[in-house]
C-alpha angles and dihedrals in degrees: 000000000000118000114240115234115254123239090255090056095049116102108200122182114252118256116255092251091054097051097079091051092052091049091051092051091050091050092050091050090049092050092047091051092047092048091049092051092049092050091050091050092050091047091050091049092049091049091050091049091050091050091051091051090048091052091050091050091049091049092050092047091051091050092049091048091050090048092050092046092056110119112243125203125218115191115202116201130160153098120357109258087003096135104266095134093044091050093051093048092049090048092052093042092239115152101206130119112264118243129208112268108240098168141004105305130198126211127175127212131188131194119243092250087065111233106075113090128187129187111213117199128191117202115192095197141005096270089060093049088052091068098038100066095090134187088270088082093142091072098038125118126179126214115194112197116200126185108234090196091063107055089158087071100032101094095039091051096045095045095048096047098041091047090050093050092046092051092052093047090050090052092052091047091051090053091050092048091053088056089049091241120173092216097090092056090047092051091047091052090047093052091052092047090061087069099033125253092263099050107135094219098060095100091054103045135066110213118195116249090237129057113274131198122188112202120194108204132196094040088161089069094038094056090063092062117103116270098255093052091049091048094051094047093045094048092046092053090046089055093047092049092046094045095049096041100252142133119243129217135167120213145164139174089288107118098230092052092044091052090053091049092048090053090054091048090049088056090054097042102038104012091244106165113259107196115195110200092196134355119242113225100160111113089210089067134048106283121238113176122161118213112277094019095097131066138196089244092055093045092050132204120318118263115280111269131178098192123122093249093055095044093050095045117116101179133056089247091053092048092053092045092052093047096045097044091050092054093039109028107211123241118236092257115180101220091188092063115100118243093247120086111278090231091059115091107209089207089064095043110110091212090071099047116154109170097202094046093043092052092049090048091050091053091050091050090052091049089051092052091050090050091051092050091048091049091050092052091051090057 
């Protein structure tokens, strides 16, 4: 006996009046499915685009962080007992007594946010600055400290130190050029951009390829000079800063001037913006002149001088040197002498005690004495 199909198993053809309704339902389902698929595709595309943008943002942030984290180097050179150590300690908020600089010294500073590092170097004389302009020239800044209270040493100090730094920079640039590096061209373009491509003095000046800041210290003593002496010193330093591509600032232990100087140093060390609302050119006030803000026309001609140096000069730098050194004859300063007293042996100075090094040195001295006695006996 064959089972009869149930009503659920029966497949009866739809009536003619039901066929249009079924077709409409199938069309709606097809459209709904198509719309759903399109929405999913758009959502997937938007998600992928968002991920790409996020990756780009992460990459840019990582590059900026790496750029900020780059260690920068600030080289301090300048007048003996001119205030370099005091300035550095005040800048780093370190309350310790400054010591004479007897050799090239290194100090490290870090910003409060924790990832900006600066190496600060103090060179007591030109020979030390010769070895401190390293291959990391891209991140180098130079601070020249001049003692405003000692004009009889100002030109000698500035000329010796700036010439020393320039020679070392030229040597590094020559090495880079031999390796066909693009860095020299970049540094040259950067040095010109500090003035502006259309500055009228560019053909007559020789800016350093690294940022330069000239700091005139002991302004409290300088301001007691007579007006003509102040004017000559101020204009001469304006010329030196402009010629060598540097900013110029006067400072002293007065808090307001020290704050201004610290802000300028922070710009050098950590690239913190230092916005100068207006430059100060008046020699009766502390000078503050950013690089590129001055001009030879504004500085004016050097004072009239009848000396042989001035008459034989053929360059603006030579004219200013002749005029200044005639008004302020320069002392015979030995720039290669360390700042400490020549009679003081740093190895015997208790301020520089290093037990391990001192013991090793003592052993070597004893060995030397034994060698000398042995050599004497053989004679």
